[in-house]
C-alpha positions in Angstrom: -27.5 42.5 -13.5 -28.8 42.5 -17.0 -30.5 45.3 -19.0 -34.0 43.9 -19.6 -36.0 45.0 -22.6 -39.1 47.0 -21.8 -40.9 46.2 -25.1 -40.5 44.0 -28.2 -41.1 45.4 -31.7 -42.0 43.5 -34.9 -43.1 40.3 -33.1 -46.1 38.0 -33.1 -47.8 37.3 -29.8 -50.0 34.2 -29.3 -53.2 35.3 -27.7 -54.0 32.0 -26.0 -52.2 31.9 -22.7 -50.1 29.0 -21.4 -51.6 28.2 -18.0 -49.9 26.0 -15.5 -50.5 24.9 -11.9 -54.2 25.8 -11.8 -53.5 29.4 -13.0 -50.6 30.1 -10.7 -48.2 30.4 -13.6 -49.4 32.1 -16.8 -47.4 33.1 -19.9 -47.8 34.2 -23.5 -45.6 33.1 -26.3 -43.7 35.8 -28.3 -42.3 34.8 -31.8 -39.6 36.8 -33.4 -39.0 37.3 -37.2 -35.7 35.4 -36.9 -37.4 32.3 -35.5 -36.5 33.0 -31.8 -39.2 32.3 -29.2 -39.7 33.7 -25.8 -42.5 33.6 -23.2 -43.6 36.5 -21.0 -45.3 35.5 -17.8 -46.4 35.8 -14.2 -45.8 33.5 -11.3 -48.1 33.8 -8.3 -47.2 32.6 -4.8 -46.2 29.0 -4.5 -43.6 26.5 -5.4 -43.4 25.1 -9.0 -41.2 22.6 -10.8 -40.5 23.0 -14.5 -38.7 20.6 -16.9 -36.7 22.0 -19.8 -36.4 20.6 -23.3 -33.8 23.1 -24.5 -31.6 25.5 -22.6 -33.5 28.5 -21.2 -32.7 31.9 -19.7 -35.1 33.2 -17.1 -34.9 37.0 -16.7 -36.8 38.4 -13.7 -38.6 41.6 -14.8 -40.3 42.4 -11.5 -40.8 40.7 -8.1 -38.7 38.1 -6.3 -38.2 34.4 -6.5 -36.1 31.6 -5.1 -34.7 29.0 -7.5 -33.1 25.6 -7.2 -31.7 24.1 -10.4 -32.1 20.3 -10.8 -28.9 18.5 -9.7 -27.9 21.7 -8.0 -26.6 21.9 -4.4 -27.7 25.5 -3.8 -30.7 27.6 -3.8 -30.5 31.3 -4.8 -32.8 34.3 -4.6 -33.4 36.4 -7.7 -35.0 39.8 -8.1 -35.9 42.2 -10.9 -33.0 42.8 -13.3 -31.4 39.4 -12.6 -31.4 36.1 -14.6 -30.6 32.5 -14.3 -29.8 29.9 -17.0 -31.2 26.3 -17.0 -29.6 23.5 -19.0 -31.6 21.6 -21.6 -33.2 18.3 -20.6 -33.0 19.5 -17.0 -35.3 21.5 -14.8 -35.7 23.9 -11.9 -38.0 24.7 -8.9 -39.1 28.3 -8.6 -40.7 29.6 -5.4 -42.5 32.9 -5.0 -43.3 33.9 -1.4 -45.7 36.8 -2.0 -46.9 39.1 -4.7 -46.1 38.1 -8.3 -42.9 37.4 -10.1 -42.8 38.6 -13.7 -40.4 37.0 -16.2 -39.1 36.7 -19.7 -38.1 33.2 -20.7 -35.8 32.9 -23.7 -35.3 29.5 -25.4 -31.6 29.3 -26.3 
């Protein structure tokens, strides 16, 4: 389990949302003074596939999801306080059965 931040100070937040899958996945971009970028978002019930350009770390803030990494043989459940890493130029399928799953995505 990781210790997730509850807030970010001294950042710039992009007001325009990133909306995917007809509004079933929504995030906002957070830019840090050192050039780091993260997104904070919500995933509503459904199954969604994402491709990655660079390596990513997905930290689950609240809720539950089931994740299958591309080229992976296994599927694993994640809940608040847990994270998974995705290789660059790869992808993953994330499924939310009910409620919402809140996340922080860090671009590594």
